[in-house]
N, C-alpha and C positions, 0 to 999 in steps of 0.2 A: 051398716044398720041391719039390726035383726028385730022382728015385730015392731018396726017404728022407732025403735030405740037407737039412738047414733053413740057410738062410742068409738075411742081411739083404741087401737091394738097394735102393740109395737112388738119385734121380734129381732133380739138382738143375739149374736153369736160372738163370743170372743174366744180367739185361740192361744193357746198359752205358748210363749217363746220357748220354753225348756222342752226339750226333746221332741220337737217337729221333726218330721220325717216322712217319706213315701211308705205305703203298704208294704209291709214284707221285711223291710230294711230296718226301721224303726219299731220295737216292740217292749213291752214290760215297763219298768222303771230304772231310775238311776237310784243311788245310794241316800241322796235327799228326799227320796221319795215322789220324784215328779213323773208323771204317767206319760207313756209316749202319747202324741197327737192327742190332747186333753183338750177339750172344749168345752165352754161353759156357755149355754143357751138360756137366755132370760125372755119371758113373755109378760109383757106389761099390757093391762087393759085399765084404761081411764075412763071413767064415765061418771059425768055431773059431779066433778070437782073430788071424786075419790078414786084412787089406786090401788092396784092389786098387782102381786108380781110372782111368778114361778120362775126358780131355777132349777136346770136339770144340766148336769155334767155327765161327759162320756169321756172314756180315754180306754188306753191299753191295759189290760188285765194287770194290777200294780204289784207283780213280784217279779223276779229276773227270769225272763224266758226271751227267747228268739224265733226266729221264723225265716233262715234265709234261702233267699230264691234260689232255685235250681231248674233244670229242664221240666219238672213236673208242674201241673198247673196249679196245685195247691201245695207248697211244701208243708212238711211236718213239721209241727212247733218243736222246739227243744226248750226244756225246763232247766236251767242251771243248778248243777248238783254240788258246786264249790263254793256258794256263797249263803249267808245266812238271809234269806227271804222275809224274816220277821222284822228287821230293823227298818228297811226302807217302807215294806208295807205298813208299820205303825206309823213312821213318818208320814206318808201318804193320807191315810185317814185323821190322824191328829189333825192336819193342816185343812182337810177337809171339813172335818167337825168345827174348827176355828172359824172358817170362811161361810159355812153353811147351815151350821147344825147338825141335825139329827139325819143319819144318812139310810136309804133305803137303796140298796144295790138291787139292780136288774140283771142278772147275766143272761145274755141269749145266747151264747156259743152253743154248738152241737153237744148232747150229753153222750154221745158214740164216737166212735173212729178217733181220727187223730188229735180232737179238741175234746175228748173225754179226761184225759190227766188234767188240762188245764183248769177245766170245770171243777172236778175233785180237789184240785189244790187250791184252788182260790176258796170253796167252801170249809174246807178243813181249816186255812188261815183264818177265816173271818170266825170260824168257831174256837181257835185258840188265842184269839185275841180278845173273847170274850168282853166285848163293849157294847154295853145297853144301848149305846148310841147308834149303832149300826147293824142294821138287820140286812140278810141275804136270802134272796130268791132266785133259784134257778129256773129259767123256762126255755126249753129247746125250742127256738123258734123257727128252724128250718122243720122239725119233725111234726109241730102241730099245725104251722100254718103252709105247709108245702101244698102244692096245687090249687095257690090263689084262697084258700081257705081262711080268709082274715077274719071271719067271725069267730075263728077258735082264739082270737085274742083276749075274748072275753073271759076265757079260764086264769089269763094272766091280771086282768082286770079285776076278778073276784079275789085272788091271791093279795092284790095290794090295797083293796077298797078301804080297810080299815085304818091302814097308814095313810092313805089318801084322805079320808076325811078327818084325820089328825091334822 
């Protein structure tokens, strides 16, 4: 109940059965475009007979890469050099568009250090795909929100405002 108005709020997460695995052992996509550790989360609000739904998905960055555990706390990501990334990448987003419609990608990885090549490759692949149904925004979450500066998320919200309204 908010301000005396009662409603039902449901939150449902569905984990894909494709490429499930533990952190660092399963990364990237397979040749069919299935992203590792893909999860769909749906929020449903039911109020006075009306329903509204919002679906958000998350998964591993959808190209071929790995991050094999070693003695380091955070192993360095390795982008595969021997495959055509665009085939699986295209399959991934074709499937996403069929299932969910227009895509708003929000990439939260570090834009420096060992994760920088992941962000750069992801941005380049989205640009090369040149699909008007897919928009890409990179937001260095660790840099912007370090030291509990959660108010800095407003920067990201401002970048997404137009698409959110749409």
